[in-house]
N, C-alpha and C positions, 0 to 999 in steps of 0.2 A: 343531435350529435350522432355522427356515423360511428361505425365500429372502430375505425382507425383512430379517430379522435378519442374515443372512450378508452382504447388501449393505451394511447399516449398519456392520457390523464392518469390512468392507473399506475403506469410506470413512473410518472413524475411523483405521484403520491408515495410510492415505494422508495423512490430516491430520497425524498425528504425524510421518510421514516428511518432509513438506514444510514443517512449521511453522518449523524453523530458517531455511530459505531465505526464507520469507515475512517473518520477523522481520528478516532481513538486509536485505531490500528496504525495509522500513519504516525501518530505521536509515539507509539511503542517502538516503531522502527527508528524514528528520530532519536529517541533515547539511546538506542543501540549505536547509532552512528556517532553520537556525541561521546558515548563511552569508549568507542573505538578510537576516536580522535584523541581522547585523553589517556588512552592506554589502560582503561579500567573496565573493559568489556568482560563481564562475568559470564559463566555458562548459563546462568539463570536468565540474564538479560538477552543473551544470544538466542536461546530457545524461545523465549517469549516473542521476540521480534520475528524469528523464523515462522512461528505459528501465526502471528498476526499477518505476515506477508502472504502466507498460504491462503488464509481466509479472505484477505483483501483481493488477491488475484481473481478469485472466483466471483466476488461481488462486482468488481470492475468489469469483468467480462460479461456479466449478466446485464449490465447497463450500457453495453456496446462501447466501452472504453478499452478497445483491444490493445492499443499501443501502451496505455498505462498498465494494463494487465500484464503485458510482456515485461515491462520494467519491473513490476513487482515479482514476477517469476524469477527474474535475474537476481533481485535482492534476496529472495528466498534461497536460491542456489548458493549465493555467496555466504549467507548465514548458516547454511547447512555444512559448510566446510569448516572443519575443526581448526584450520590454519587461518581463519578470518583475522586473527589478531596481527598477522603479518601484512595485511592489506592496508592500503590507504583508505581512509574514511570517505574519500571522494567517490569511491566505487559505490557507496551507498547513497551519498548526498546528491549526486547528480541525477540519478534516476528518481530519487525521492522528490526532488524539485519538479521534475516533469510530471510525476504522478499528482502532486499537489496542484499544479497548474491545470491539469486535465480535469480534476475534480472541481476546481474553482470555475472553469469555463463551462462545465456541465450545469453548474449552479443548482 
């Protein structure tokens, strides 16, 4: 096995190790999107989702999922806005769907 193959194997192992944590962070953001849709987005839910988005953006960038990372940065920006309750939940749901798809495709 050459060094490139070894590096790829190590990255794949890290991906599998951190995949459950990344999925958990996506779920936290989904909870916020659902709460927004239902008009019950609390400050606690918003902050938890914003923090999850921040952490997820870095993780996705580490695994070369730049487009998904940019989507998460946009979600984080929206969740940082105190006026998020005035937004349509689709602003979170659409990029979240793209992020989930990118993660599924990375496998």
